[in-house]
C-alpha positions in Angstrom: 0.0 0.0 0.0 2.9 2.4 0.9 4.4 1.6 -2.5 1.2 2.7 -4.3 1.1 5.9 -2.3 4.7 6.7 -2.9 4.2 6.1 -6.7 1.2 8.4 -6.7 3.2 11.1 -4.9 6.1 10.8 -7.3 3.7 10.9 -10.3 2.0 14.0 -8.9 5.4 15.7 -8.3 6.5 14.9 -11.9 3.3 16.3 -13.4 3.6 19.4 -11.3 7.2 20.0 -12.4 6.2 19.4 -16.0 3.3 21.9 -15.8 5.4 24.5 -14.0 8.0 24.3 -16.7 5.4 24.9 -19.3 6.3 21.7 -21.0 9.4 23.2 -22.7 12.1 20.7 -23.7 15.0 23.1 -23.2 15.5 26.3 -21.2 17.1 29.5 -22.7 20.8 29.0 -23.3 20.7 25.3 -23.9 20.1 23.2 -26.9 17.5 20.5 -26.9 20.4 18.0 -26.2 21.2 19.8 -23.0 24.6 21.3 -24.0 25.3 24.9 -23.4 25.0 27.1 -26.3 27.1 30.3 -27.0 24.8 31.5 -29.7 22.4 34.2 -28.5 18.8 33.1 -28.2 16.0 35.1 -29.7 12.5 34.8 -28.4 9.6 36.1 -30.4 7.6 38.6 -28.4 4.4 37.2 -27.1 1.5 38.6 -28.9 -2.0 38.5 -27.3 -4.9 39.1 -29.5 -7.5 41.4 -28.2 -10.6 39.5 -27.1 -13.4 39.7 -29.6 -16.2 41.8 -28.4 -19.6 42.1 -29.7 -21.5 45.1 -28.6 -25.2 45.0 -29.0 -26.5 48.0 -30.7 -28.2 50.6 -28.5 -31.8 50.8 -29.5 -33.5 54.0 -28.7 -37.3 54.3 -28.3 -38.8 56.6 -31.0 -35.9 56.0 -33.5 -36.1 53.4 -36.3 -33.1 51.1 -35.5 -30.1 50.9 -37.8 -29.7 47.1 -37.9 -29.2 44.5 -40.6 -32.7 43.2 -40.0 -34.4 46.6 -40.5 -32.4 47.2 -43.6 -34.4 44.4 -45.2 -37.8 46.2 -44.8 -39.1 49.7 -45.5 -39.3 52.1 -42.7 -42.9 52.4 -41.5 -44.8 55.6 -40.9 -45.4 54.7 -37.3 -43.6 55.8 -34.1 -41.1 53.2 -32.9 -41.5 52.1 -29.3 -39.5 49.3 -27.6 -37.1 47.3 -29.8 -36.8 43.8 -28.5 -33.6 42.0 -29.5 -33.7 39.1 -27.1 -34.7 36.7 -29.9 -31.7 37.6 -32.1 -30.2 34.3 -31.3 -33.1 32.8 -33.3 -32.7 35.4 -36.0 -35.6 37.6 -34.9 -35.8 41.4 -34.2 -39.1 42.6 -32.9 -40.1 46.3 -33.1 -43.1 47.7 -31.2 -44.9 50.8 -32.3 -46.7 53.3 -30.0 -50.4 53.8 -30.6 -50.6 52.3 -34.1 -54.0 52.4 -35.8 -55.6 49.7 -38.0 -55.1 52.0 -40.9 -51.4 52.5 -40.1 -50.7 48.8 -39.9 -52.8 48.0 -43.0 -50.8 50.7 -44.9 -47.5 49.2 -43.8 -48.5 45.7 -44.8 -49.5 47.1 -48.3 -46.0 48.8 -48.4 -44.3 45.5 -47.5 -46.2 43.7 -50.2 -45.2 46.3 -52.7 -41.5 45.8 -51.6 -41.8 42.0 -52.4 -43.0 40.5 -49.1 -45.6 38.5 -50.8 -44.4 34.8 -50.6 -46.3 32.5 -48.4 -48.5 35.2 -47.3 -50.6 34.3 -44.4 -53.5 36.3 -42.9 -54.5 34.8 -39.7 -56.7 37.7 -38.7 -57.8 41.0 -40.3 -60.7 42.7 -38.6 -61.2 46.4 -38.9 -64.0 46.3 -36.4 -61.8 44.9 -33.7 -58.7 46.6 -34.9 -56.8 43.4 -35.1 -54.3 42.1 -37.7 -52.1 39.1 -37.7 -50.2 38.8 -40.9 -46.9 37.4 -42.3 -45.0 36.9 -45.5 -41.5 36.5 -46.8 -39.5 38.0 -49.6 -37.6 36.3 -52.4 -34.5 36.2 -50.2 -36.3 34.4 -47.4 -36.6 37.2 -44.9 -39.9 36.8 -43.1 -42.0 39.7 -41.6 -44.8 39.3 -39.1 -47.1 42.1 -38.4 -49.4 42.0 -35.3 -52.0 44.6 -34.1 -54.4 44.0 -31.2 -56.0 46.3 -28.7 -53.9 49.2 -29.8 -50.6 47.3 -29.5 -48.7 46.8 -32.7 -45.4 45.2 -33.6 -43.4 43.7 -36.4 -41.0 40.8 -36.2 -38.3 40.6 -38.9 -36.7 37.2 -39.1 -33.6 36.3 -41.1 -33.7 33.4 -43.6 
């Protein structure tokens, strides 16, 4: 039993020494064979790349966002409210509008259709009397737009292909 413990300790010590030396075969001033070298050694300076940072764009209420998703659709004639980017991991950017009317949303949908968002059009609801619209369509490049209006709350979702 003592033999196993001694072997485990020796192994741990060897591994510690190897990791402390950085696994280098030779130190400065010696050749890999261990003989002293009189030639000067040159070491390339260590370069550390700056960490990649991704900064989420700052979305400002009342301002149409400058974003790759919004560049795919025409700017609506409605006031921008909250911009929800928590679904960007799934390729979706959601833009809410403040006090949109049925006529506003209907006009925007017509503009989207005129701009080519007419593929796979689906109108799940369109009721002027209740002021509700649920509509979606894609363009030739596969970008999908969903328009929703209900109880005075309106939004669009722009989803990448």
